[in-house]
C-alpha positions in Angstrom: -1.6 11.8 -4.4 0.6 9.2 -6.1 2.9 6.5 -4.6 4.8 4.7 -7.5 8.0 3.6 -9.1 10.6 6.2 -10.1 10.2 6.5 -13.8 13.8 7.7 -14.3 15.1 4.4 -12.4 12.7 2.4 -14.7 14.0 3.8 -17.8 17.6 3.2 -16.6 16.8 -0.4 -16.1 15.1 -0.7 -19.6 18.1 0.7 -21.1 20.4 -1.7 -19.3 18.2 -4.7 -20.4 18.3 -3.5 -23.9 22.0 -3.1 -24.0 22.4 -6.9 -22.5 19.9 -8.1 -25.3 21.9 -6.4 -28.1 24.9 -7.8 -26.8 23.7 -11.2 -27.3 21.9 -12.2 -23.9 18.8 -14.1 -24.1 15.9 -12.4 -22.6 14.7 -15.6 -20.8 18.4 -15.5 -19.0 18.0 -12.2 -17.5 17.0 -11.7 -14.1 13.5 -10.1 -13.1 14.0 -6.6 -11.9 11.7 -5.2 -9.1 11.6 -1.6 -8.3 13.5 -0.5 -5.5 12.9 3.2 -5.3 9.4 4.7 -5.0 8.1 8.3 -5.0 5.4 10.0 -3.4 4.0 12.9 -5.4 1.3 15.1 -3.9 -0.7 17.6 -6.0 -1.7 20.6 -3.6 -3.6 22.3 -6.5 -6.1 19.5 -6.9 -6.3 18.9 -3.2 -7.3 22.5 -2.6 -9.9 22.3 -5.5 -11.4 19.5 -3.7 -11.4 21.1 -0.4 -8.9 18.6 1.0 -6.2 19.5 3.6 -2.8 17.9 3.5 -1.1 17.4 7.0 2.4 19.3 6.9 4.1 15.9 8.0 2.9 14.2 4.8 4.0 17.2 2.6 7.6 16.9 4.3 7.8 13.2 3.5 6.7 13.8 -0.2 9.2 13.5 -3.0 7.6 16.1 -5.1 4.8 18.6 -4.2 2.9 20.2 -7.0 1.6 23.5 -6.1 
């Protein structure tokens, strides 16, 4: 199980920062960006191999389930 930032969103922000720097902005003048979107990913295959059961309510809340 993993709970962390959305990588696609992080790459989008990196692209925006790079664009602003290439247009002449100073990196020290750019605001600090904190992740807003997080994802919950559950790997059922590994959970079953470890003999763990994942409650259906947690599976329903997951953004991605790996079977």
